[in-house]
Backbone bond lengths (Angstrom), bond angles and torsions (degrees), N, CA, C in turn:
res aa  C-N    CA-C-N  psi(-1)  N-CA   C-N-CA  omega(-1)  CA-C   N-CA-C  phi
1 X - - - 1.471 - - 1.548 112.30 -
2 X 1.255 115.88 144.48 1.476 117.77 -179.37 1.495 110.05 -62.11
3 X 1.338 116.75 140.67 1.438 123.36 -171.10 1.445 112.03 -59.91
4 X 1.342 120.33 -39.65 1.479 123.85 178.82 1.498 107.29 -63.93
5 X 1.303 121.80 -50.02 1.501 120.54 179.17 1.450 114.57 -62.33
6 X 1.315 120.22 -32.85 1.507 124.38 174.70 1.449 109.13 -63.97
7 X 1.455 116.69 -42.93 1.427 117.54 179.80 1.392 115.04 -67.71
8 X 1.373 117.17 -32.86 1.494 119.95 172.89 1.611 110.38 -61.23
9 X 1.252 117.39 -42.96 1.484 117.06 179.40 1.526 108.17 -63.79
10 X 1.309 118.79 -39.89 1.388 119.61 178.52 1.534 115.11 -61.45
11 X 1.340 111.54 -39.96 1.528 113.44 178.78 1.482 112.41 -71.01
12 X 1.346 117.47 -37.94 1.475 118.89 173.80 1.571 116.01 -64.05
13 X 1.394 111.84 -32.32 1.497 114.64 176.07 1.559 109.77 -68.33
14 X 1.345 112.68 -39.72 1.447 117.70 -178.90 1.504 112.18 -67.38
15 X 1.397 118.88 -44.58 1.505 120.41 -171.44 1.505 112.03 -94.64
16 X 1.315 116.21 -16.38 1.529 118.63 -175.82 1.555 110.90 82.16
17 X 1.340 120.33 -6.81 1.361 121.78 175.66 1.554 110.75 158.70
18 X 1.330 118.31 151.45 1.423 120.90 -171.92 1.528 109.66 -160.97
19 X 1.324 115.79 149.88 1.462 124.45 177.72 1.518 107.54 -80.09
20 X 1.380 114.14 170.88 1.501 117.86 169.31 1.473 109.96 -59.38
21 X 1.330 115.94 -49.29 1.496 120.61 -178.95 1.540 111.43 -53.40
22 X 1.296 115.11 -46.20 1.527 118.22 -176.50 1.553 111.09 -67.32
23 X 1.267 114.52 -37.37 1.558 119.72 173.65 1.550 113.86 -66.95
24 X 1.319 113.61 -42.79 1.498 116.66 174.76 1.521 112.12 -58.86
25 X 1.341 113.58 -40.38 1.458 119.18 -177.49 1.662 109.83 -65.06
26 X 1.374 111.46 -43.25 1.506 118.21 -172.86 1.635 101.10 -72.87
27 X 1.278 120.81 -38.13 1.421 122.67 -170.47 1.523 111.31 -86.79
28 X 1.341 116.24 -13.14 1.425 119.32 -170.13 1.556 115.95 55.51
29 X 1.296 113.47 48.95 1.429 122.66 -174.05 1.451 106.71 -130.55
30 X 1.387 115.38 159.89 1.524 119.67 170.73 1.462 109.70 -69.92
31 X 1.379 117.98 145.75 1.461 118.42 175.43 1.509 116.64 -57.73
32 X 1.345 117.44 -29.54 1.380 116.82 -179.33 1.510 111.94 -67.72
33 X 1.398 115.97 -35.76 1.389 122.00 178.46 1.625 110.14 -70.70
34 X 1.254 116.37 -33.64 1.479 120.96 175.69 1.534 110.05 -62.18
35 X 1.292 110.62 -46.72 1.485 117.99 -179.87 1.560 113.28 -54.75
36 X 1.383 113.51 -41.20 1.434 119.04 177.33 1.538 110.37 -54.95
37 X 1.235 112.97 -50.50 1.569 114.80 -174.07 1.511 105.94 -73.21
38 X 1.318 122.45 -32.82 1.481 121.34 178.54 1.560 110.01 -65.18
39 X 1.357 120.20 -34.07 1.333 120.24 179.42 1.523 114.76 -68.06
40 X 1.337 110.98 -31.75 1.567 118.20 -178.34 1.640 103.52 -78.37
41 X 1.271 120.24 -40.03 1.441 118.13 174.88 1.466 114.27 -64.23
42 X 1.337 116.26 -34.59 1.407 118.69 -177.14 1.621 108.21 -73.62
43 X 1.282 114.54 -38.77 1.475 119.16 174.17 1.493 113.05 -61.90
44 X 1.261 116.86 -26.08 1.550 118.92 178.37 1.472 108.45 -94.13
45 X 1.366 121.37 5.75 1.427 124.36 171.70 1.558 110.89 67.23
46 X 1.376 113.44 32.56 1.427 119.44 178.69 1.606 111.68 -98.01
47 X 1.281 111.60 -24.88 1.436 114.92 -177.58 1.586 103.30 -131.87
48 X 1.411 112.87 167.95 1.447 119.06 179.56 1.569 103.97 -154.65
49 X 1.324 112.30 161.08 1.504 116.23 170.67 1.511 106.22 -87.09
50 X 1.388 112.92 111.52 1.404 119.44 -177.41 1.479 113.70 -81.09
51 X 1.236 120.89 -39.27 1.493 125.60 178.98 1.541 111.85 -156.08
52 X 1.285 115.61 171.17 1.545 119.81 177.34 1.490 107.70 -129.26
53 X 1.323 115.91 127.31 1.475 118.59 176.90 1.502 112.01 -123.76
54 X 1.393 110.12 155.00 1.494 119.02 177.38 1.517 103.29 -105.82
55 X 1.401 114.63 139.59 1.386 122.78 176.15 1.536 109.96 -89.70
56 X 1.304 118.49 -6.46 1.490 121.85 176.54 1.501 108.89 -169.60
57 X 1.385 110.70 -168.76 1.487 113.75 -178.17 1.478 114.67 -76.31
58 X 1.359 114.74 -11.81 1.397 120.41 177.83 1.473 113.06 -134.60
59 X 1.300 119.27 171.30 1.402 120.66 -175.30 1.535 119.76 97.15
60 X 1.303 112.85 166.79 1.444 115.58 -178.13 1.502 112.87 -76.86
61 X 1.429 114.97 134.33 1.412 121.07 -179.63 1.575 111.74 -57.03
62 X 1.335 119.66 144.45 1.365 121.87 173.92 1.455 113.51 -94.86
63 X 1.480 112.08 133.61 1.493 114.40 -178.02 1.445 108.33 -91.77
64 X 1.368 121.55 135.89 1.359 124.74 178.81 1.535 107.55 -102.67
65 X 1.387 111.12 122.01 1.545 112.35 -177.78 1.602 106.23 -96.07
66 X 1.347 113.09 143.21 1.392 119.04 -177.43 1.493 107.65 -135.80
67 X 1.363 121.27 169.22 1.475 124.99 -177.64 1.533 103.87 -86.88
68 X 1.284 112.21 152.42 1.465 123.63 170.84 1.503 107.21 -97.30
69 X 1.356 117.11 172.37 1.480 126.09 -177.65 1.603 105.73 -63.10
70 X 1.288 115.29 -39.41 1.439 118.29 -178.14 1.478 113.33 -59.73
71 X 1.376 119.05 -28.40 1.496 121.02 -175.72 1.477 109.89 -68.92
72 X 1.357 122.24 -16.19 1.491 125.84 -176.25 1.525 107.72 -59.79
73 X 1.444 117.41 -29.59 1.480 118.59 -173.00 1.581 108.10 -67.89
74 X 1.288 115.29 -14.04 1.599 114.29 -173.46 1.542 108.23 -93.78
75 X 1.362 117.54 2.12 1.485 117.26 -179.45 1.578 108.65 -110.25
76 X 1.269 118.00 139.41 1.496 123.36 -177.39 1.530 110.11 -56.66
77 X 1.354 114.87 139.74 1.416 118.98 168.19 1.535 111.43 -123.96
78 X 1.261 113.10 152.24 1.502 118.70 -172.15 1.567 108.45 -112.82
79 X 1.327 113.69 32.05 1.468 114.47 -175.93 1.549 111.65 -63.43
80 X 1.386 118.72 -42.70 1.431 123.35 179.73 1.523 111.31 -52.60
81 X 1.311 114.22 -49.58 1.419 116.80 -177.43 1.527 111.07 -69.41
82 X 1.286 119.97 -39.47 1.497 121.83 171.62 1.471 106.97 -57.61
83 X 1.212 122.53 -56.86 1.426 122.81 -173.40 1.503 112.65 -56.97
84 X 1.309 118.39 -41.49 1.425 125.61 179.46 1.547 108.00 -59.96
85 X 1.315 113.10 -53.02 1.496 119.52 175.69 1.572 113.74 -52.43
86 X 1.251 112.52 -46.03 1.495 115.20 -177.92 1.523 112.19 -66.99
87 X 1.329 114.67 -42.01 1.563 119.37 179.59 1.613 109.37 -61.98
88 X 1.306 110.16 -41.58 1.486 120.82 -177.73 1.592 108.43 -62.27
89 X 1.289 114.49 -44.30 1.529 119.06 179.81 1.518 111.29 -68.42
90 X 1.363 114.81 -40.20 1.482 119.32 179.11 1.554 109.39 -63.26
91 X 1.279 117.77 -40.85 1.452 118.07 -178.35 1.479 113.70 -76.11
92 X 1.382 117.13 -19.77 1.397 118.48 171.60 1.593 116.18 -78.53
93 X 1.382 113.38 -26.19 1.420 115.13 -176.07 1.508 111.69 -93.71
94 X 1.353 118.07 -40.07 1.458 123.05 -172.03 1.537 109.78 -91.53
95 X 1.288 121.05 148.58 1.492 126.46 168.00 1.566 108.34 -59.42
96 X 1.321 116.31 157.24 1.474 121.97 -175.73 1.517 109.56 -61.10
97 X 1.310 121.21 -41.46 1.392 123.08 -175.50 1.554 110.95 -69.26
98 X 1.356 119.50 -30.88 1.432 119.07 174.67 1.574 110.47 -74.85
99 X 1.358 116.48 -33.52 1.454 119.45 175.97 1.563 109.20 -58.92
100 X 1.342 116.12 -47.56 1.393 122.84 -179.68 1.527 112.20 -57.90
101 X 1.324 112.05 -45.96 1.440 119.81 -176.14 1.621 111.11 -66.25
102 X 1.303 111.47 -32.49 1.458 115.46 173.91 1.479 118.31 -62.83
103 X 1.397 111.61 -43.98 1.472 122.16 178.17 1.498 109.54 -70.22
104 X 1.350 116.60 -34.58 1.477 113.62 177.38 1.483 111.40 -70.79
105 X 1.347 120.10 -36.95 1.433 126.77 176.86 1.602 108.43 -59.80
106 X 1.342 117.30 -39.58 1.403 117.46 -177.00 1.558 111.92 -73.16
107 X 1.423 115.91 -33.79 1.362 116.96 174.36 1.564 112.14 -67.02
108 X 1.360 116.62 -38.26 1.481 116.21 175.23 1.570 114.06 -65.04
109 X 1.316 115.98 -29.87 1.435 119.33 177.81 1.505 111.10 -67.57
110 X 1.367 115.23 -45.86 1.433 120.11 179.14 1.499 110.93 -66.58
111 X 1.309 119.41 -38.58 1.564 120.55 178.06 1.540 107.65 -67.50
112 X 1.291 122.75 -34.30 1.438 121.73 178.38 1.459 115.16 -61.67
113 X 1.398 114.53 -26.76 1.490 118.64 176.41 1.568 114.95 -69.86
114 X 1.310 113.10 -10.93 1.549 117.23 -176.88 1.505 110.20 -92.84
115 X 1.316 117.95 5.69 1.515 116.01 -179.98 1.473 111.02 62.95
116 X 1.315 118.88 63.75 1.485 122.60 -177.32 1.571 112.55 -57.25
117 X 1.270 116.58 -33.49 1.457 120.23 -178.49 1.515 110.23 -60.59
118 X 1.382 118.06 -38.30 1.377 119.89 -179.46 1.596 113.28 -76.97
119 X 1.387 111.19 -29.81 1.481 113.51 176.26 1.462 115.16 -69.81
120 X 1.228 120.13 -38.42 1.385 125.61 -170.65 1.563 112.98 -62.47
121 X 1.252 118.10 -18.22 1.418 121.93 -178.05 1.527 110.76 -95.31
122 X 1.293 121.99 -2.45 1.454 121.13 -173.37 1.485 111.96 -97.22
123 X 1.378 117.51 153.66 1.498 115.15 166.21 1.459 115.78 -59.56
124 X 1.282 119.78 160.57 1.427 122.29 -170.08 1.438 114.68 -64.89
125 X 1.365 116.62 -32.27 1.476 119.89 -177.98 1.562 104.76 -74.50
126 X 1.303 121.79 -36.46 1.473 124.62 -176.19 1.544 107.75 -74.65
127 X 1.358 117.69 -32.44 1.378 121.82 174.43 1.518 113.93 -67.67
128 X 1.357 116.34 -37.43 1.384 121.66 175.31 1.569 117.13 -61.71
129 X 1.321 109.65 -35.67 1.465 120.20 173.96 1.611 110.90 -59.56
130 X 1.345 112.36 -45.80 1.368 117.61 -178.56 1.545 108.66 -69.99
131 X 1.347 119.11 -43.60 1.390 121.67 -177.92 1.483 110.36 -62.64
132 X 1.337 122.38 -45.56 1.421 119.66 -179.06 1.548 113.67 -63.15
133 X 1.466 115.15 -38.08 1.440 116.31 174.24 1.500 112.69 -60.04
134 X 1.401 115.13 -39.41 1.474 120.13 177.06 1.506 114.35 -57.32
135 X 1.433 109.18 -47.79 1.477 116.61 -177.10 1.540 109.48 -71.44
136 X 1.241 122.69 -29.85 1.504 123.54 179.43 1.502 111.44 -72.83
137 X 1.329 117.33 -28.61 1.435 122.71 173.84 1.539 111.98 -61.64
138 X 1.319 112.87 -30.63 1.509 122.23 175.80 1.450 117.04 -97.92
139 X 1.391 118.46 12.66 1.482 120.33 169.36 1.540 113.01 91.78
140 X 1.241 122.78 12.84 1.479 117.92 -172.46 1.566 113.07 -85.93
141 X 1.389 111.87 -14.90 1.475 114.72 179.50 1.667 111.17 59.20
142 X 1.279 112.08 54.33 1.455 119.84 -173.78 1.524 117.06 -94.80
143 X 1.252 118.67 153.37 1.378 124.04 175.87 1.609 109.23 -156.56
144 X 1.265 118.95 154.95 1.497 119.12 175.90 1.567 110.49 -133.51
145 X 1.301 113.27 163.92 1.497 120.16 -176.31 1.540 108.13 -157.88
146 X 1.384 118.93 153.68 1.437 117.58 179.95 1.577 105.58 -70.40
147 X 1.327 116.90 152.29 1.386 124.35 176.34 1.533 109.99 -88.65
148 X 1.364 115.62 122.66 1.499 118.42 -174.12 1.566 114.77 -89.36
149 X 1.311 114.74 -16.57 1.544 117.80 -178.72 1.423 119.41 -87.86
150 X 1.362 113.81 2.43 1.484 119.50 179.97 1.439 120.00 78.39
151 X 1.348 116.27 -3.56 1.491 123.33 -179.17 1.526 111.10 -70.45
152 X 1.225 113.87 -26.90 1.445 122.12 -178.33 1.562 111.81 -151.53
153 X 1.312 115.63 167.07 1.475 114.76 170.49 1.445 120.85 -80.59
154 X 1.374 114.60 -38.95 1.475 121.38 176.67 1.535 108.92 -142.01
155 X 1.262 116.26 157.53 1.469 124.64 171.95 1.485 108.92 -115.72
156 X 1.305 117.14 130.90 1.573 124.30 175.01 1.505 105.37 -112.59
157 X 1.375 113.86 126.60 1.467 122.03 -179.22 1.553 107.51 -112.52
158 X 1.292 112.86 138.99 1.413 122.41 169.69 1.625 111.21 -120.69
159 X 1.358 114.86 101.27 1.493 113.63 -169.57 1.465 115.29 -88.27
160 X 1.340 117.21 -5.50 1.422 124.50 172.84 1.439 113.52 -122.46
161 X 1.314 115.57 130.34 1.510 117.72 177.29 1.552 109.84 -108.93
162 X 1.472 112.33 112.29 1.483 116.30 -173.80 1.619 108.20 -66.45
163 X 1.368 114.65 -10.08 1.412 111.82 -179.72 1.473 111.59 -110.35
164 X 1.379 117.90 27.38 1.430 121.53 -179.03 1.499 111.93 -57.66
165 X 1.358 113.62 137.63 1.538 115.81 179.80 1.470 110.88 93.36
166 X 1.380 118.77 -16.78 1.490 123.25 -174.77 1.602 107.84 -118.16
167 X 1.364 115.95 -40.53 1.427 122.32 -173.65 1.571 111.84 -61.62
168 X 1.302 114.94 -33.10 1.485 117.10 -179.83 1.523 113.42 -58.60
169 X 1.355 114.76 -40.77 1.445 122.00 179.20 1.561 112.09 -82.21
170 X 1.296 113.33 -32.39 1.505 117.74 -174.90 1.492 107.70 -122.40
171 X 1.289 115.68 91.89 1.527 118.80 -175.85 1.564 111.27 -75.15
172 X 1.366 113.10 -7.73 1.547 111.10 174.63 1.503 110.33 -61.57
173 X 1.287 118.58 -23.34 1.450 121.36 177.31 1.495 111.21 -68.81
174 X 1.350 117.79 -38.40 1.506 119.82 175.94 1.516 106.36 -66.57
175 X 1.264 118.86 -43.88 1.511 118.65 -178.83 1.441 112.56 -64.02
176 X 1.433 118.78 -31.88 1.408 120.59 172.93 1.520 111.49 -60.71
177 X 1.355 112.73 -46.05 1.531 119.16 -180.00 1.500 109.15 -63.25
178 X 1.381 120.50 -39.66 1.430 123.89 -178.34 1.510 107.54 -62.56
179 X 1.334 115.01 -46.72 1.532 115.52 179.10 1.504 112.97 -64.30
180 X 1.375 115.30 -34.61 1.509 115.19 176.84 1.541 114.91 -63.95
181 X 1.329 111.77 -44.25 1.503 115.94 175.89 1.468 113.61 -58.74
182 X 1.382 115.05 -44.33 1.496 117.29 177.58 1.459 116.44 -63.37
183 X 1.316 115.81 -39.20 1.427 121.58 173.49 1.602 118.23 -60.81
184 X 1.329 108.49 -38.60 1.502 117.92 -178.61 1.486 107.68 -74.53
185 X 1.327 118.43 -48.55 1.527 120.92 -176.82 1.481 111.92 -68.95
186 X 1.414 114.35 -38.92 1.459 116.19 178.45 1.496 110.98 101.45
187 X 1.345 119.57 0.69 1.510 123.70 178.98 1.541 104.19 -143.94
188 X 1.335 114.37 157.88 1.516 118.11 179.97 1.547 103.65 -74.67
189 X 1.350 113.92 128.90 1.499 122.09 178.40 1.423 112.14 -104.90
190 X 1.305 122.31 149.45 1.386 124.15 178.37 1.497 112.94 -102.67
191 X 1.309 117.49 122.35 1.476 123.76 -177.88 1.550 102.66 -81.77
192 X 1.313 118.96 123.58 1.444 125.40 -179.92 1.402 113.07 -107.38
193 X 1.306 123.75 -22.65 1.441 129.12 172.73 1.457 111.21 -140.79
194 X 1.410 121.87 151.06 1.361 123.70 -177.31 1.558 110.43 -142.02
195 X 1.343 115.62 138.37 1.467 120.13 175.36 1.632 109.56 -60.74
196 X 1.302 116.30 -34.30 1.492 121.20 -178.98 1.535 108.77 -64.78
197 X 1.281 118.60 -20.53 1.457 122.42 177.80 1.548 112.96 -103.27
198 X 1.329 111.49 19.28 1.525 121.16 177.91 1.412 115.24 65.33
199 X 1.411 116.14 26.25 1.460 121.75 168.37 1.546 108.33 -81.58
200 X 1.305 112.39 161.85 1.451 117.82 -178.66 1.549 114.56 -65.37
201 X 1.405 117.85 -29.20 1.424 123.01 -179.56 1.422 106.16 -154.96
202 X 1.457 114.20 166.30 1.451 115.15 167.90 1.613 108.11 -93.31
203 X 1.297 116.39 132.02 1.432 121.35 -173.71 1.548 107.40 -119.38
204 X 1.323 118.06 132.60 1.478 124.67 177.78 1.485 109.13 -116.64
205 X 1.331 112.29 122.61 1.564 116.65 176.07 1.550 107.25 -92.13
206 X 1.305 112.31 124.64 1.451 118.59 -173.32 1.518 110.47 -105.29
207 X 1.314 114.61 121.29 1.516 123.12 -170.06 1.470 123.88 -29.92
208 X 1.316 120.41 167.19 1.437 122.01 -177.59 1.597 111.38 -97.99
209 X 1.271 120.44 -2.76 1.347 122.61 177.81 1.478 115.77 -86.36
210 X 1.330 115.95 -176.20 1.509 119.45 175.56 1.417 112.31 -69.44
211 X 1.372 115.64 166.33 1.414 122.97 -178.80 1.557 105.95 -61.47
212 X 1.316 116.86 125.56 1.499 122.22 -174.12 1.523 105.56 -95.68
213 X 1.317 113.20 172.04 1.513 119.77 173.56 1.585 107.32 -69.87
214 X 1.289 116.24 163.49 1.393 118.05 176.65 1.585 108.10 -68.59
215 X 1.347 115.16 137.54 1.398 118.05 -177.10 1.484 108.22 -78.07
216 X 1.335 119.27 136.81 1.523 123.91 173.02 1.503 108.99 -69.18
217 X 1.418 119.92 154.26 1.397 120.27 -174.93 1.502 113.01 -52.04
218 X 1.299 119.47 -43.43 1.565 119.29 -168.35 1.565 105.12 -66.62
219 X 1.312 121.95 -33.72 1.483 124.66 178.57 1.607 110.38 -65.98
220 X 1.391 114.12 -40.03 1.463 120.06 -179.13 1.448 103.55 -64.09
221 X 1.324 120.91 -48.17 1.444 120.50 -172.69 1.558 111.26 -59.52
222 X 1.317 116.20 -39.72 1.421 119.03 172.16 1.519 115.99 -65.85
223 X 1.290 116.78 -34.63 1.504 119.23 176.57 1.438 112.31 -67.45
224 X 1.359 120.21 -37.89 1.470 121.94 179.64 1.488 110.44 -66.85
């Protein structure tokens, strides 16, 4: 992003809103130049006109520019550090079996959001369409394809790891994802590559048999 437009976003984040004149003063730029950058930011849906104020009984109303929700993506987040610290503390406080049970419960909770009852009645390829859509809504950048070499029936890819930077230290997150995939697909899937192992993506090989029933949690735990 252009340095001036980035600085405008920072000013609006700091102040909660500013006029063209206030931005021009902070940036030490002519108002016409500031308006040029504001037009671009507004076109990208990063800022909006939040309210209009008058400085007196006469004169042109002042437009107050504010950030939109989309602009939040341009500010650093410390979620990975926070998540790593929380998982570390949990593992220090709880016994290993309770830690595993907690992550298994989280996988079940996520799988329940996918409407398992509807998935179970679908052919495997249609189920995978639904599963990848579900995963993509949660940032996994997933896709699937038939497997050509006969080693599996289908391959499911997750090109983005929402736990990047954390899963390498805490493999329980990888196991939680494995359990989630097994629950969604309905059969035990074999993970052949992993982002946590510095592979380009996580790959799951989905078996050669017919679509199976959804695995109960205790069988998934054994499969993992």
